DRENPA-3360 file (N, C-alpha, C; in nm, 2 decimals, always signed):
BEGIN
1 = MKNFTLIS = +23.21/+18.21/+22.30/+23.30/+18.11/+22.35/+23.39/+18.05/+22.24 ~ +23.50/+18.01/+22.27/+23.61/+17.97/+22.18/+23.58/+17.83/+22.13 ~ +23.64/+17.78/+22.02/+23.64/+17.64/+21.99/+23.70/+17.56/+22.09 ~ +23.64/+17.44/+22.11/+23.70/+17.35/+22.21/+23.80/+17.26/+22.15 ~ +23.90/+17.22/+22.23/+23.99/+17.11/+22.19/+23.93/+16.97/+22.21 ~ +23.99/+16.88/+22.17/+23.94/+16.74/+22.19/+23.92/+16.72/+22.34 ~ +24.03/+16.75/+22.41/+24.02/+16.72/+22.57/+23.91/+16.80/+22.63 ~ +23.89/+16.92/+22.58/+23.79/+17.01/+22.63/+23.64/+16.95/+22.62;
9 = KILLSITL = +23.63/+16.89/+22.49/+23.51/+16.83/+22.45/+23.48/+16.71/+22.54 ~ +23.59/+16.62/+22.56/+23.57/+16.50/+22.64/+23.55/+16.54/+22.78 ~ +23.62/+16.64/+22.84/+23.57/+16.68/+22.97/+23.43/+16.73/+23.00 ~ +23.39/+16.82/+22.88/+23.25/+16.87/+22.90/+23.16/+16.76/+22.88 ~ +23.18/+16.66/+22.80/+23.09/+16.56/+22.78/+23.08/+16.46/+22.90 ~ +23.18/+16.44/+22.98/+23.18/+16.37/+23.11/+23.10/+16.44/+23.21 ~ +23.13/+16.57/+23.21/+23.05/+16.67/+23.30/+22.91/+16.66/+23.28 ~ +22.86/+16.68/+23.16/+22.72/+16.68/+23.13/+22.66/+16.54/+23.14;
17 = ASGTLWLG = +22.73/+16.43/+23.11/+22.67/+16.30/+23.12/+22.66/+16.27/+23.27 ~ +22.76/+16.29/+23.36/+22.76/+16.26/+23.50/+22.65/+16.36/+23.56 ~ +22.64/+16.49/+23.52/+22.55/+16.57/+23.57/+22.39/+16.53/+23.56 ~ +22.38/+16.48/+23.43/+22.25/+16.43/+23.38/+22.22/+16.30/+23.47 ~ +22.32/+16.21/+23.47/+22.29/+16.09/+23.54/+22.27/+16.10/+23.69 ~ +22.33/+16.21/+23.76/+22.31/+16.25/+23.89/+22.18/+16.31/+23.91 ~ +22.12/+16.39/+23.81/+22.00/+16.45/+23.85/+21.89/+16.35/+23.84 ~ +21.90/+16.25/+23.73/+21.80/+16.15/+23.72/+21.80/+16.06/+23.84;
25 = SYTTKLIS = +21.92/+16.02/+23.88/+21.92/+15.93/+24.00/+21.89/+16.01/+24.13 ~ +21.92/+16.13/+24.13/+21.88/+16.20/+24.26/+21.72/+16.22/+24.26 ~ +21.66/+16.24/+24.14/+21.51/+16.26/+24.15/+21.46/+16.12/+24.19 ~ +21.51/+16.01/+24.13/+21.46/+15.88/+24.17/+21.48/+15.85/+24.32 ~ +21.60/+15.89/+24.36/+21.63/+15.86/+24.51/+21.53/+15.94/+24.60 ~ +21.51/+16.06/+24.57/+21.41/+16.15/+24.65/+21.27/+16.08/+24.64 ~ +21.23/+16.04/+24.52/+21.09/+15.98/+24.52/+21.09/+15.85/+24.59 ~ +21.19/+15.77/+24.58/+21.20/+15.64/+24.65/+21.20/+15.66/+24.80;
33 = LYHLFELD = +21.28/+15.75/+24.86/+21.28/+15.77/+24.99/+21.16/+15.83/+25.05 ~ +21.11/+15.93/+24.98/+20.99/+15.98/+25.03/+20.86/+15.90/+25.03 ~ +20.86/+15.80/+24.94/+20.75/+15.70/+24.94/+20.76/+15.60/+25.04 ~ +20.86/+15.59/+25.12/+20.87/+15.49/+25.23/+20.79/+15.56/+25.36 ~ +20.76/+15.68/+25.36/+20.71/+15.73/+25.48/+20.58/+15.81/+25.44 ~ +20.50/+15.83/+25.56/+20.38/+15.93/+25.56/+20.38/+16.01/+25.68 ~ +20.32/+16.11/+25.68/+20.29/+16.19/+25.80/+20.18/+16.14/+25.89 ~ +20.21/+16.13/+26.03/+20.10/+16.09/+26.11/+20.03/+16.22/+26.15;
41 = ASNILTLK = +19.93/+16.21/+26.24/+19.85/+16.33/+26.29/+19.93/+16.44/+26.34 ~ +20.04/+16.41/+26.40/+20.12/+16.52/+26.47/+20.24/+16.56/+26.38 ~ +20.23/+16.53/+26.25/+20.33/+16.57/+26.15/+20.46/+16.51/+26.16 ~ +20.46/+16.39/+26.21/+20.59/+16.31/+26.23/+20.60/+16.20/+26.12 ~ +20.72/+16.18/+26.07/+20.74/+16.08/+25.96/+20.73/+15.95/+26.03 ~ +20.64/+15.87/+25.97/+20.63/+15.72/+26.01/+20.63/+15.64/+25.89 ~ +20.68/+15.53/+25.90/+20.69/+15.43/+25.80/+20.54/+15.41/+25.75 ~ +20.52/+15.38/+25.62/+20.40/+15.36/+25.56/+20.33/+15.23/+25.62;
49 = SNLQNVDL = +20.21/+15.24/+25.64/+20.14/+15.11/+25.70/+20.17/+14.99/+25.63 ~ +20.17/+14.99/+25.49/+20.20/+14.87/+25.43/+20.34/+14.81/+25.44 ~ +20.42/+14.90/+25.50/+20.56/+14.85/+25.51/+20.60/+14.81/+25.67 ~ +20.49/+14.84/+25.75/+20.52/+14.80/+25.89/+20.49/+14.65/+25.91 ~ +20.56/+14.59/+26.00/+20.56/+14.45/+26.03/+20.59/+14.36/+25.92 ~ +20.68/+14.40/+25.83/+20.73/+14.32/+25.73/+20.88/+14.33/+25.73 ~ +20.94/+14.24/+25.66/+21.09/+14.24/+25.64/+21.13/+14.35/+25.55 ~ +21.19/+14.45/+25.59/+21.22/+14.57/+25.51/+21.37/+14.55/+25.44;
57 = KPVIFELL = +21.44/+14.44/+25.48/+21.57/+14.42/+25.41/+21.55/+14.43/+25.24 ~ +21.46/+14.36/+25.19/+21.46/+14.37/+25.04/+21.43/+14.51/+24.99 ~ +21.34/+14.57/+25.07/+21.30/+14.72/+25.03/+21.42/+14.80/+25.04 ~ +21.49/+14.80/+25.15/+21.62/+14.88/+25.16/+21.72/+14.84/+25.06 ~ +21.74/+14.71/+25.04/+21.84/+14.66/+24.93/+21.81/+14.72/+24.79 ~ +21.69/+14.75/+24.77/+21.66/+14.80/+24.64/+21.70/+14.95/+24.62 ~ +21.72/+15.02/+24.74/+21.77/+15.16/+24.73/+21.92/+15.16/+24.70 ~ +22.00/+15.05/+24.71/+22.14/+15.04/+24.69/+22.19/+15.10/+24.56;
65 = PVLSISLI = +22.12/+15.05/+24.44/+22.17/+15.11/+24.32/+22.15/+15.26/+24.30 ~ +22.03/+15.31/+24.33/+22.01/+15.45/+24.30/+22.09/+15.53/+24.40 ~ +22.11/+15.49/+24.52/+22.20/+15.56/+24.62/+22.35/+15.57/+24.56 ~ +22.40/+15.45/+24.51/+22.53/+15.44/+24.47/+22.56/+15.52/+24.34 ~ +22.46/+15.51/+24.24/+22.48/+15.58/+24.12/+22.48/+15.73/+24.15 ~ +22.39/+15.78/+24.24/+22.37/+15.92/+24.28/+22.50/+15.97/+24.34 ~ +22.55/+15.90/+24.44/+22.67/+15.93/+24.51/+22.79/+15.94/+24.41 ~ +22.82/+15.83/+24.33/+22.93/+15.84/+24.25/+22.92/+15.94/+24.12;
73 = SYLIFVVF = +22.80/+15.96/+24.07/+22.79/+16.05/+23.96/+22.80/+16.19/+24.01 ~ +22.74/+16.22/+24.13/+22.77/+16.36/+24.18/+22.92/+16.38/+24.20 ~ +22.98/+16.30/+24.26/+23.13/+16.33/+24.28/+23.20/+16.35/+24.15 ~ +23.17/+16.27/+24.05/+23.22/+16.28/+23.92/+23.19/+16.43/+23.86 ~ +23.07/+16.46/+23.87/+23.00/+16.59/+23.82/+23.09/+16.70/+23.88 ~ +23.09/+16.71/+24.01/+23.16/+16.82/+24.08/+23.32/+16.82/+24.03 ~ +23.37/+16.71/+24.04/+23.53/+16.71/+23.99/+23.55/+16.76/+23.86 ~ +23.47/+16.70/+23.76/+23.49/+16.75/+23.63/+23.44/+16.89/+23.60;
81 = AILILFVL = +23.33/+16.94/+23.67/+23.28/+17.08/+23.65/+23.40/+17.17/+23.70 ~ +23.46/+17.13/+23.80/+23.58/+17.22/+23.84/+23.70/+17.22/+23.75 ~ +23.72/+17.10/+23.71/+23.83/+17.08/+23.62/+23.81/+17.14/+23.49 ~ +23.68/+17.15/+23.44/+23.65/+17.22/+23.31/+23.69/+17.38/+23.33 ~ +23.66/+17.44/+23.44/+23.69/+17.58/+23.46/+23.83/+17.60/+23.45 ~ +23.91/+17.51/+23.49/+24.06/+17.55/+23.48/+24.12/+17.51/+23.35 ~ +24.06/+17.41/+23.28/+24.10/+17.37/+23.15/+24.06/+17.47/+23.04 ~ +23.94/+17.51/+23.04/+23.88/+17.58/+22.94/+23.92/+17.72/+22.95;
89 = KISLKENG = +23.93/+17.77/+23.07/+23.97/+17.92/+23.10/+23.86/+18.00/+23.03 ~ +23.73/+17.97/+23.06/+23.62/+18.05/+23.00/+23.61/+18.17/+23.09 ~ +23.59/+18.30/+23.04/+23.57/+18.41/+23.10/+23.42/+18.41/+23.17 ~ +23.41/+18.42/+23.31/+23.28/+18.42/+23.37/+23.22/+18.55/+23.35 ~ +23.30/+18.66/+23.33/+23.24/+18.78/+23.30/+23.16/+18.80/+23.17 ~ +23.21/+18.71/+23.07/+23.14/+18.71/+22.95/+23.03/+18.61/+22.93 ~ +23.04/+18.52/+23.03/+22.95/+18.41/+23.02/+22.87/+18.40/+23.15 ~ +22.77/+18.49/+23.17/+22.69/+18.50/+23.30/+22.63/+18.37/+23.34;
97 = WLFVSLMI = +22.58/+18.31/+23.22/+22.51/+18.18/+23.25/+22.60/+18.07/+23.32 ~ +22.72/+18.07/+23.29/+22.82/+17.98/+23.34/+22.85/+18.02/+23.50 ~ +22.85/+18.16/+23.52/+22.88/+18.20/+23.65/+22.76/+18.16/+23.74 ~ +22.63/+18.18/+23.70/+22.51/+18.14/+23.77/+22.51/+18.00/+23.79 ~ +22.55/+17.92/+23.69/+22.55/+17.77/+23.71/+22.65/+17.72/+23.81 ~ +22.77/+17.79/+23.81/+22.88/+17.77/+23.90/+22.84/+17.79/+24.05 ~ +22.77/+17.91/+24.06/+22.72/+17.95/+24.20/+22.62/+17.85/+24.24 ~ +22.53/+17.80/+24.16/+22.43/+17.69/+24.20/+22.50/+17.58/+24.26;
105 = VITCLPFE = +22.61/+17.53/+24.18/+22.68/+17.40/+24.22/+22.76/+17.44/+24.36 ~ +22.82/+17.55/+24.36/+22.89/+17.58/+24.48/+22.82/+17.60/+24.60 ~ +22.71/+17.67/+24.59/+22.61/+17.70/+24.71/+22.56/+17.57/+24.74 ~ +22.52/+17.48/+24.66/+22.46/+17.35/+24.71/+22.56/+17.25/+24.76 ~ +22.68/+17.27/+24.72/+22.78/+17.17/+24.75/+22.79/+17.13/+24.90 ~ +22.79/+17.21/+24.99/+22.81/+17.17/+25.14/+22.69/+17.10/+25.18 ~ +22.58/+17.13/+25.14/+22.46/+17.06/+25.18/+22.45/+16.92/+25.12 ~ +22.49/+16.92/+25.00/+22.50/+16.79/+24.93/+22.60/+16.69/+24.98;
113 = IILSLKDY = +22.70/+16.75/+25.04/+22.81/+16.66/+25.11/+22.74/+16.61/+25.23 ~ +22.67/+16.68/+25.31/+22.60/+16.64/+25.43/+22.51/+16.52/+25.40 ~ +22.43/+16.54/+25.30/+22.34/+16.44/+25.25/+22.41/+16.31/+25.20 ~ +22.51/+16.34/+25.13/+22.59/+16.23/+25.07/+22.66/+16.14/+25.17 ~ +22.69/+16.21/+25.28/+22.76/+16.13/+25.39/+22.66/+16.03/+25.45 ~ +22.53/+16.08/+25.47/+22.42/+16.00/+25.52/+22.40/+15.88/+25.42 ~ +22.40/+15.91/+25.29/+22.39/+15.81/+25.18/+22.49/+15.71/+25.19 ~ +22.62/+15.75/+25.21/+22.73/+15.67/+25.22/+22.72/+15.57/+25.34;
121 = KIITMIIN = +22.68/+15.63/+25.45/+22.65/+15.54/+25.56/+22.55/+15.43/+25.53 ~ +22.44/+15.47/+25.46/+22.34/+15.38/+25.43/+22.38/+15.27/+25.33 ~ +22.47/+15.32/+25.23/+22.52/+15.22/+25.14/+22.62/+15.11/+25.21 ~ +22.70/+15.17/+25.29/+22.80/+15.07/+25.37/+22.71/+14.97/+25.45 ~ +22.62/+15.03/+25.51/+22.53/+14.94/+25.60/+22.47/+14.83/+25.52 ~ +22.41/+14.88/+25.40/+22.35/+14.77/+25.30/+22.45/+14.66/+25.25 ~ +22.57/+14.73/+25.20/+22.68/+14.63/+25.14/+22.72/+14.54/+25.25 ~ +22.74/+14.58/+25.37/+22.78/+14.49/+25.48/+22.68/+14.39/+25.53;
129 = DYNNTNEI = +22.57/+14.40/+25.47/+22.47/+14.31/+25.52/+22.42/+14.33/+25.65 ~ +22.40/+14.46/+25.68/+22.35/+14.51/+25.81/+22.21/+14.45/+25.83 ~ +22.18/+14.39/+25.95/+22.06/+14.34/+25.99/+21.96/+14.42/+26.05 ~ +22.01/+14.54/+26.11/+21.93/+14.62/+26.19/+21.86/+14.73/+26.09 ~ +21.75/+14.70/+26.03/+21.69/+14.78/+25.93/+21.63/+14.90/+26.00 ~ +21.59/+14.89/+26.13/+21.53/+15.00/+26.20/+21.63/+15.12/+26.20 ~ +21.76/+15.09/+26.21/+21.86/+15.20/+26.22/+21.87/+15.27/+26.09 ~ +21.87/+15.19/+25.98/+21.88/+15.23/+25.84/+21.76/+15.33/+25.81;
137 = IEIIKSRI = +21.63/+15.28/+25.86/+21.52/+15.36/+25.85/+21.53/+15.49/+25.92 ~ +21.59/+15.48/+26.04/+21.62/+15.62/+26.12/+21.70/+15.72/+26.05 ~ +21.81/+15.65/+25.98/+21.91/+15.74/+25.90/+21.84/+15.81/+25.79 ~ +21.74/+15.73/+25.73/+21.67/+15.78/+25.61/+21.57/+15.89/+25.66 ~ +21.52/+15.86/+25.78/+21.43/+15.97/+25.83/+21.51/+16.09/+25.87 ~ +21.62/+16.08/+25.92/+21.70/+16.20/+25.97/+21.75/+16.26/+25.84 ~ +21.77/+16.19/+25.73/+21.82/+16.26/+25.61/+21.71/+16.34/+25.54 ~ +21.59/+16.28/+25.56/+21.47/+16.37/+25.51/+21.44/+16.50/+25.59;
145 = TMLSSFPL = +21.45/+16.48/+25.72/+21.41/+16.59/+25.80/+21.52/+16.68/+25.83 ~ +21.64/+16.64/+25.83/+21.76/+16.73/+25.86/+21.77/+16.86/+25.78 ~ +21.75/+16.85/+25.66/+21.76/+16.98/+25.57/+21.63/+17.02/+25.52 ~ +21.52/+16.94/+25.57/+21.39/+16.97/+25.53/+21.37/+16.98/+25.38 ~ +21.33/+17.08/+25.31/+21.30/+17.08/+25.17/+21.43/+17.12/+25.09 ~ +21.55/+17.11/+25.14/+21.66/+17.16/+25.05/+21.68/+17.07/+24.93 ~ +21.66/+16.93/+24.95/+21.68/+16.84/+24.84/+21.59/+16.89/+24.71 ~ +21.47/+16.92/+24.75/+21.37/+16.97/+24.63/+21.43/+17.10/+24.57;
153 = VSLILHYS = +21.46/+17.19/+24.66/+21.52/+17.32/+24.60/+21.64/+17.29/+24.52 ~ +21.73/+17.20/+24.58/+21.84/+17.17/+24.49/+21.82/+17.11/+24.37 ~ +21.72/+17.03/+24.37/+21.69/+16.96/+24.24/+21.63/+17.06/+24.13 ~ +21.56/+17.15/+24.18/+21.51/+17.26/+24.09/+21.61/+17.34/+24.04 ~ +21.71/+17.39/+24.14/+21.82/+17.47/+24.09/+21.91/+17.39/+23.99 ~ +21.94/+17.27/+24.02/+22.01/+17.20/+23.92/+21.96/+17.17/+23.79 ~ +21.83/+17.15/+23.79/+21.76/+17.14/+23.66/+21.77/+17.27/+23.59 ~ +21.76/+17.39/+23.66/+21.78/+17.51/+23.59/+21.91/+17.54/+23.52;
161 = IFILFVFK = +22.02/+17.46/+23.57/+22.15/+17.47/+23.50/+22.13/+17.41/+23.36 ~ +22.06/+17.32/+23.33/+22.04/+17.28/+23.19/+21.98/+17.37/+23.10 ~ +21.87/+17.45/+23.17/+21.81/+17.56/+23.09/+21.91/+17.67/+23.06 ~ +21.99/+17.71/+23.15/+22.10/+17.80/+23.15/+22.19/+17.76/+23.03 ~ +22.23/+17.63/+23.03/+22.32/+17.57/+22.93/+22.27/+17.58/+22.79 ~ +22.13/+17.56/+22.78/+22.07/+17.56/+22.65/+22.06/+17.71/+22.60 ~ +22.00/+17.80/+22.67/+21.97/+17.93/+22.63/+22.09/+18.03/+22.65 ~ +22.18/+18.00/+22.73/+22.29/+18.08/+22.77/+22.26/+18.23/+22.77;
169 = PLTKKSK = +22.17/+18.27/+22.88/+22.15/+18.40/+22.89/+22.27/+18.47/+22.96 ~ +22.27/+18.61/+22.96/+22.38/+18.67/+23.02/+22.51/+18.66/+22.94 ~ +22.51/+18.63/+22.83/+22.63/+18.62/+22.75/+22.67/+18.74/+22.67 ~ +22.79/+18.79/+22.69/+22.83/+18.93/+22.62/+22.86/+18.88/+22.47 ~ +22.80/+18.96/+22.39/+22.83/+18.96/+22.26/+22.96/+19.01/+22.22 ~ +23.04/+18.94/+22.14/+23.17/+19.00/+22.10/+23.15/+19.08/+21.99 ~ +23.23/+19.19/+21.98/+23.21/+19.29/+21.87/+23.28/+19.26/+21.75;
% end
């Protein structure tokens, strides 16, 4: 790979920082959302017993920062990752690791958009001081069940991008 200009380095830094922030907040979001529920005898998601018959508004309000950070950082990550491809003009043929990374991001993008729209709906309901916590819980349930295990697969795939970035396999050596 060639030497980077100052603008290229800034774009790359923003992309890496937002990608790292997104992965961390995404991991936290998944753990937080999954810990609200348990499976009953018929494998249906139900609210955990210690969260039933209590005011869920404070619990749901605590999800706001992680949902917001995850949504904003993912948007920044995708925009700057695409911008880097056009600014750096890196050959994907010579840098197979970058091609694989790009395919991971592009393949997961439509599914992440679907989940992000659910997150956005939850965020707006929380910000607007929405009192129907049952509806928010139902949206969270549908978010978990809609794409099943995709969020976990996406998490693993996106973590593998950092491994690809460090070791840079499939790179053609220049003669």
